[in-house]
KOLPABA-913161 format. One record per residue (C-alpha): chain; x, y, z; residue number from 0. Coordinates in steps of 0.1 Angstrom, whole numbers, padded with zeros to 4 digits. Example, Ala and Ser with C-alpha at 12.3 -4.5 7.8 and 13.67 -1.06 7.14 Angstrom:
% residues 2
  ch     c1     c2     c3    i
   A   0123  -0045   0078    0
   A   0137  -0011   0071    1
***
This chain:
% residues 464
  ch     c1     c2     c3    i
   A  -0481   0355   0358    0
   A  -0454   0342   0380    1
   A  -0420   0338   0362    2
   A  -0405   0303   0366    3
   A  -0375   0302   0389    4
   A  -0341   0305   0371    5
   A  -0323   0272   0370    6
   A  -0292   0272   0391    7
   A  -0260   0267   0371    8
   A  -0246   0232   0373    9
   A  -0219   0228   0400   10
   A  -0184   0221   0387   11
   A  -0168   0192   0404   12
   A  -0135   0201   0421   13
   A  -0106   0177   0424   14
   A  -0069   0179   0432   15
   A  -0038   0160   0421   16
   A  -0001   0163   0425   17
   A   0005   0163   0387   18
   A  -0019   0165   0357   19
   A  -0007   0150   0324   20
   A  -0026   0163   0294   21
   A  -0022   0139   0265   22
   A  -0013   0103   0269   23
   A   0007   0095   0238   24
   A   0040   0077   0243   25
   A   0056   0106   0262   26
   A   0026   0115   0283   27
   A   0018   0079   0292   28
   A   0054   0073   0302   29
   A   0055   0104   0323   30
   A   0022   0097   0340   31
   A   0032   0061   0347   32
   A   0066   0070   0361   33
   A   0053   0097   0384   34
   A   0025   0074   0397   35
   A   0050   0047   0404   36
   A   0070   0073   0423   37
   A   0040   0077   0446   38
   A   0025   0109   0433   39
   A  -0012   0114   0428   40
   A  -0013   0116   0390   41
   A  -0043   0124   0367   42
   A  -0038   0115   0330   43
   A  -0062   0130   0305   44
   A  -0066   0118   0270   45
   A  -0093   0127   0244   46
   A  -0086   0098   0221   47
   A  -0066   0066   0227   48
   A  -0041   0061   0255   49
   A  -0008   0054   0238   50
   A  -0013   0080   0211   51
   A  -0005   0079   0174   52
   A   0024   0055   0176   53
   A   0008   0022   0186   54
   A  -0025   0027   0168   55
   A  -0018   0046   0136   56
   A   0020   0052   0134   57
   A   0052   0034   0143   58
   A   0039   0000   0153   59
   A   0013  -0009   0127   60
   A   0032   0008   0099   61
   A   0063  -0013   0107   62
   A   0042  -0044   0106   63
   A   0031  -0033   0071   64
   A   0067  -0026   0062   65
   A   0079  -0060   0075   66
   A   0053  -0077   0054   67
   A   0063  -0058   0023   68
   A   0100  -0065   0029   69
   A   0092  -0102   0031   70
   A   0076  -0101  -0003   71
   A   0106  -0082  -0017   72
   A   0131  -0107  -0002   73
   A   0111  -0136  -0017   74
   A   0112  -0119  -0051   75
   A   0150  -0116  -0048   76
   A   0155  -0154  -0045   77
   A   0161  -0159  -0083   78
   A   0197  -0157  -0092   79
   A   0209  -0163  -0056   80
   A   0190  -0192  -0041   81
   A   0167  -0208  -0067   82
   A   0133  -0198  -0079   83
   A   0103  -0183  -0060   84
   A   0067  -0174  -0065   85
   A   0050  -0148  -0043   86
   A   0013  -0143  -0038   87
   A   0006  -0112  -0017   88
   A  -0024  -0113   0007   89
   A  -0032  -0080   0024   90
   A  -0059  -0096   0046   91
   A  -0032  -0111   0067   92
   A  -0015  -0078   0073   93
   A  -0048  -0060   0081   94
   A  -0057  -0088   0105   95
   A  -0023  -0086   0123   96
   A  -0027  -0048   0127   97
   A  -0062  -0053   0143   98
   A  -0054  -0083   0164   99
   A  -0018  -0078   0175  100
   A  -0011  -0041   0173  101
   A  -0043  -0022   0181  102
   A  -0068  -0045   0197  103
   A  -0091  -0032   0170  104
   A  -0083   0003   0182  105
   A  -0092  -0004   0218  106
   A  -0070   0012   0244  107
   A  -0083  -0007   0275  108
   A  -0049  -0025   0280  109
   A  -0031   0009   0280  110
   A  -0057   0024   0304  111
   A  -0053  -0005   0328  112
   A  -0015  -0002   0325  113
   A  -0017   0034   0338  114
   A  -0043   0028   0365  115
   A  -0024  -0003   0376  116
   A   0006   0019   0384  117
   A  -0016   0041   0406  118
   A  -0026   0068   0381  119
   A  -0061   0081   0376  120
   A  -0075   0083   0341  121
   A  -0100   0108   0325  122
   A  -0113   0105   0290  123
   A  -0119   0140   0276  124
   A  -0104   0172   0262  125
   A  -0085   0192   0288  126
   A  -0081   0230   0289  127
   A  -0059   0251   0311  128
   A  -0078   0277   0331  129
   A  -0049   0293   0349  130
   A  -0017   0284   0366  131
   A  -0020   0248   0380  132
   A  -0057   0246   0369  133
   A  -0073   0224   0343  134
   A  -0109   0217   0333  135
   A  -0123   0187   0316  136
   A  -0160   0191   0308  137
   A  -0176   0199   0342  138
   A  -0146   0187   0362  139
   A  -0120   0212   0375  140
   A  -0087   0199   0387  141
   A  -0059   0217   0406  142
   A  -0024   0205   0404  143
   A  -0003   0208   0435  144
   A   0031   0203   0418  145
   A   0024   0210   0381  146
   A   0010   0201   0347  147
   A   0026   0182   0318  148
   A   0014   0190   0283  149
   A   0019   0162   0258  150
   A  -0008   0167   0232  151
   A   0011   0157   0201  152
   A   0005   0168   0166  153
   A  -0021   0162   0139  154
   A  -0017   0157   0101  155
   A  -0017   0188   0081  156
   A  -0028   0193   0045  157
   A  -0014   0219   0021  158
   A  -0038   0247   0009  159
   A  -0045   0230  -0024  160
   A  -0078   0243  -0039  161
   A  -0104   0215  -0036  162
   A  -0084   0193  -0013  163
   A  -0104   0201   0018  164
   A  -0136   0190  -0001  165
   A  -0124   0155  -0011  166
   A  -0123   0124   0011  167
   A  -0085   0119   0011  168
   A  -0067   0095   0033  169
   A  -0044   0104   0062  170
   A  -0020   0079   0077  171
   A  -0048   0067   0099  172
   A  -0070   0057   0070  173
   A  -0040   0040   0053  174
   A  -0031   0020   0084  175
   A  -0067   0009   0090  176
   A  -0073  -0002   0053  177
   A  -0088  -0037   0052  178
   A  -0083  -0040   0015  179
   A  -0061  -0023  -0010  180
   A  -0070  -0004  -0042  181
   A  -0056  -0007  -0076  182
   A  -0041   0028  -0076  183
   A  -0029   0054  -0051  184
   A  -0016   0090  -0052  185
   A   0006   0100  -0023  186
   A   0009   0137  -0018  187
   A   0041   0142   0001  188
   A   0076   0126  -0004  189
   A   0087   0125   0033  190
   A   0092   0095   0055  191
   A   0055   0086   0060  192
   A   0046   0090   0024  193
   A   0075   0070   0011  194
   A   0071   0042   0036  195
   A   0034   0037   0028  196
   A   0040   0041  -0009  197
   A   0065   0013  -0010  198
   A   0043  -0010   0011  199
   A   0012  -0006  -0010  200
   A   0032  -0009  -0042  201
   A   0048  -0042  -0030  202
   A   0012  -0055  -0025  203
   A   0002  -0047  -0060  204
   A  -0011  -0011  -0059  205
   A   0000   0013  -0086  206
   A   0015   0042  -0067  207
   A   0026   0077  -0077  208
   A   0043   0101  -0052  209
   A   0040   0138  -0056  210
   A   0065   0161  -0039  211
   A   0065   0199  -0041  212
   A   0102   0202  -0032  213
   A   0129   0195  -0057  214
   A   0137   0161  -0041  215
   A   0120   0134  -0019  216
   A   0132   0131   0017  217
   A   0139   0169   0016  218
   A   0150   0170   0053  219
   A   0178   0144   0047  220
   A   0210   0144   0026  221
   A   0204   0148  -0011  222
   A   0221   0114  -0016  223
   A   0194   0097   0005  224
   A   0166   0111  -0017  225
   A   0184   0101  -0049  226
   A   0190   0066  -0036  227
   A   0155   0058  -0024  228
   A   0140   0075  -0055  229
   A   0160   0052  -0078  230
   A   0149   0021  -0058  231
   A   0112   0031  -0057  232
   A   0112   0038  -0094  233
   A   0127   0004  -0102  234
   A   0099  -0010  -0081  235
   A   0074   0007  -0104  236
   A   0065   0037  -0082  237
   A   0061   0070  -0100  238
   A   0080   0099  -0085  239
   A   0071   0135  -0093  240
   A   0094   0161  -0077  241
   A   0091   0199  -0081  242
   A   0054   0191  -0086  243
   A   0030   0215  -0071  244
   A  -0007   0204  -0069  245
   A  -0029   0233  -0079  246
   A  -0063   0216  -0076  247
   A  -0077   0184  -0062  248
   A  -0110   0167  -0074  249
   A  -0130   0136  -0066  250
   A  -0159   0125  -0088  251
   A  -0172   0099  -0063  252
   A  -0149   0072  -0077  253
   A  -0116   0087  -0088  254
   A  -0093   0113  -0073  255
   A  -0075   0137  -0096  256
   A  -0046   0160  -0088  257
   A  -0039   0188  -0113  258
   A  -0002   0199  -0112  259
   A   0014   0231  -0123  260
   A   0022   0228  -0160  261
   A  -0010   0210  -0168  262
   A  -0002   0173  -0159  263
   A  -0031   0154  -0143  264
   A  -0027   0124  -0121  265
   A  -0056   0101  -0112  266
   A  -0061   0072  -0088  267
   A  -0087   0054  -0067  268
   A  -0073   0068  -0035  269
   A  -0053   0099  -0024  270
   A  -0031   0098   0007  271
   A  -0020   0132   0020  272
   A   0013   0128   0039  273
   A   0026   0164   0040  274
   A   0036   0166   0076  275
   A   0021   0171   0111  276
   A   0016   0202   0132  277
   A   0008   0209   0169  278
   A  -0026   0225   0174  279
   A  -0023   0246   0206  280
   A  -0053   0268   0201  281
   A  -0077   0249   0223  282
   A  -0054   0243   0253  283
   A  -0060   0276   0271  284
   A  -0023   0286   0269  285
   A  -0033   0322   0270  286
   A  -0045   0317   0306  287
   A  -0009   0312   0317  288
   A   0008   0338   0295  289
   A   0018   0316   0265  290
   A   0009   0321   0229  291
   A  -0018   0297   0217  292
   A  -0010   0305   0181  293
   A   0026   0294   0183  294
   A   0039   0265   0163  295
   A   0054   0248   0194  296
   A   0057   0253   0232  297
   A   0092   0266   0239  298
   A   0109   0248   0268  299
   A   0142   0250   0287  300
   A   0166   0221   0291  301
   A   0144   0206   0318  302
   A   0113   0207   0296  303
   A   0099   0236   0316  304
   A   0076   0260   0297  305
   A   0065   0281   0327  306
   A   0064   0278   0364  307
   A   0047   0245   0372  308
   A   0043   0236   0335  309
   A   0063   0211   0315  310
   A   0059   0203   0278  311
   A   0071   0171   0261  312
   A   0069   0154   0228  313
   A   0058   0167   0194  314
   A   0044   0200   0210  315
   A   0080   0211   0218  316
   A   0090   0212   0181  317
   A   0121   0190   0186  318
   A   0109   0163   0162  319
   A   0077   0143   0159  320
   A   0093   0110   0170  321
   A   0083   0086   0198  322
   A   0119   0084   0209  323
   A   0120   0122   0214  324
   A   0088   0121   0234  325
   A   0101   0093   0256  326
   A   0134   0111   0261  327
   A   0118   0144   0270  328
   A   0093   0126   0293  329
   A   0121   0112   0314  330
   A   0138   0146   0317  331
   A   0105   0161   0329  332
   A   0099   0133   0353  333
   A   0133   0138   0368  334
   A   0127   0175   0372  335
   A   0093   0171   0388  336
   A   0108   0145   0413  337
   A   0138   0167   0420  338
   A   0162   0140   0407  339
   A   0195   0149   0392  340
   A   0203   0144   0355  341
   A   0215   0163   0324  342
   A   0194   0188   0304  343
   A   0180   0179   0271  344
   A   0206   0176   0244  345
   A   0195   0172   0207  346
   A   0230   0172   0190  347
   A   0226   0135   0182  348
   A   0189   0132   0175  349
   A   0184   0101   0154  350
   A   0157   0095   0128  351
   A   0150   0066   0105  352
   A   0129   0063   0074  353
   A   0119   0026   0073  354
   A   0118   0022   0036  355
   A   0139  -0006   0020  356
   A   0167   0004   0021  357
   A   0164   0021   0055  358
   A   0176   0057   0057  359
   A   0191   0064   0091  360
   A   0203   0098   0099  361
   A   0217   0116   0131  362
   A   0228   0151   0138  363
   A   0234   0177   0111  364
   A   0233   0172   0073  365
   A   0262   0186   0054  366
   A   0240   0216   0044  367
   A   0230   0223   0080  368
   A   0266   0221   0092  369
   A   0278   0246   0065  370
   A   0249   0269   0074  371
   A   0261   0269   0110  372
   A   0295   0281   0098  373
   A   0314   0249   0106  374
   A   0345   0239   0087  375
   A   0331   0208   0071  376
   A   0346   0177   0057  377
   A   0326   0148   0044  378
   A   0333   0111   0037  379
   A   0312   0086   0018  380
   A   0313   0048   0013  381
   A   0290   0030  -0011  382
   A   0275  -0001   0005  383
   A   0275  -0024  -0026  384
   A   0313  -0019  -0027  385
   A   0317  -0032   0008  386
   A   0323  -0069   0014  387
   A   0290  -0073   0031  388
   A   0272  -0054   0004  389
   A   0288  -0075  -0023  390
   A   0278  -0107  -0004  391
   A   0242  -0094   0001  392
   A   0238  -0088  -0036  393
   A   0201  -0082  -0043  394
   A   0187  -0054  -0022  395
   A   0222  -0041  -0012  396
   A   0216  -0005  -0021  397
   A   0230   0020   0004  398
   A   0258   0042   0016  399
   A   0274   0058   0047  400
   A   0280   0095   0047  401
   A   0299   0113   0075  402
   A   0298   0150   0083  403
   A   0328   0162   0103  404
   A   0336   0195   0120  405
   A   0372   0196   0108  406
   A   0382   0223   0133  407
   A   0373   0200   0163  408
   A   0379   0167   0146  409
   A   0346   0152   0155  410
   A   0315   0140   0137  411
   A   0284   0163   0138  412
   A   0262   0143   0114  413
   A   0259   0110   0096  414
   A   0236   0091   0073  415
   A   0236   0053   0071  416
   A   0214   0039   0043  417
   A   0210   0002   0035  418
   A   0194  -0030   0045  419
   A   0202  -0023   0082  420
   A   0206   0015   0080  421
   A   0187   0021   0112  422
   A   0209  -0003   0131  423
   A   0242   0009   0118  424
   A   0231   0044   0129  425
   A   0236   0035   0166  426
   A   0274   0036   0166  427
   A   0274   0069   0147  428
   A   0249   0084   0171  429
   A   0272   0074   0200  430
   A   0302   0090   0182  431
   A   0284   0122   0178  432
   A   0268   0123   0213  433
   A   0301   0115   0230  434
   A   0322   0137   0206  435
   A   0346   0109   0199  436
   A   0375   0122   0178  437
   A   0374   0110   0143  438
   A   0411   0100   0146  439
   A   0401   0076   0174  440
   A   0373   0062   0153  441
   A   0398   0055   0125  442
   A   0417   0032   0148  443
   A   0388   0011   0160  444
   A   0383  -0025   0150  445
   A   0353  -0030   0127  446
   A   0339  -0065   0126  447
   A   0342  -0082   0092  448
   A   0321  -0087   0072  449
   A   0294  -0063   0085  450
   A   0275  -0034   0070  451
   A   0290  -0011   0096  452
   A   0325  -0016   0082  453
   A   0314   0010   0056  454
   A   0319   0035   0084  455
   A   0356   0028   0084  456
   A   0357   0034   0046  457
   A   0338   0066   0050  458
   A   0363   0078   0076  459
   A   0391   0072   0053  460
   A   0373   0093   0026  461
   A   0369   0124   0048  462
   A   0381   0154   0028  463
***
């Protein structure tokens, strides 16, 4: 009997490009677009939605939710200041705005067209490095003449709580996409994402409890920030459990239950896990170019170079899972690829804002971090309600400004601005840290009256 002929292996299509960008979140999309506009032949590859986490499940829709919740809070503050008010929350309007205005119902065609309109090529798929300057996507092999940019972001992580992997918990994506709210919610994680969403849902009528394993919420920020927002959230009816370690998670088809150390049990209709994000480098083929695929981040130099002909930007570099960091690093990588001059990456004045009400803005080092670096530290604090603008603002005026000074050099190395406009007040402090403006010079500036940022002047006077 004659054996059937062996099938010939499928031919892999071969292409070339000047630059390949793997991952088209905010940083990757920006880099690909800028390079294409500069006349390079650019291929952008994205497995999910072009634009990444920020416009579809992060920054943009979450801030729409926060804006809606803040409007409700402001309306409830009318009594005693401007008359009477009655508020009737309607989550359907928020959900519709997220679908219609922010995400196009999670359709990225506009973003794809934006890239191709600049001259870039787009491939939907999961890319893998196969050697220096070489990438495969399914049956397509692409060779980069100039180099490759990795911008694959991070994914939510869940703690190793027994039973958690077996229950249908929410991530931030599920929370953002919710068309209707539930009567009760457990939030595992007291960082920025967990607190922002907890406050929003509570303001729309959900009973919320936050569970944080560390001894305070917002553990990456100044302790004063965690205390302040904790007091505000508790006054708004949100339960806060700190030093609370979950030892088991259960779901009976209707209700989620978290069992905590010490025997306490917490139950709710939904469970949101917001315990951080992590880069997953294991499927990228980094080993083919001599990098460690098990690393927590891709190490780069000041020009975002990770290896010859390879740049990494955004969350995968470990410098902060923020859109503004990804965009900043993208611009540095673009300059380097194009041979344009410009400074290396500088993270001394890296800003971050938790968009709760009050907002918690922070830049540079915390007091603890500064002392750990061996600096001679002085701090100064001003309470916002004691300022003229805080007193005028009255309801919802909680906040403070805290400054961290390197006393030997007489410059600020860190600052926190918490309050109704905490993220906006932060800008001047970020400039002072980035430019190393002497604190003595800051003391002799003119601070507009009555503004929230006049609290900076008071905090400078308190440095000790």
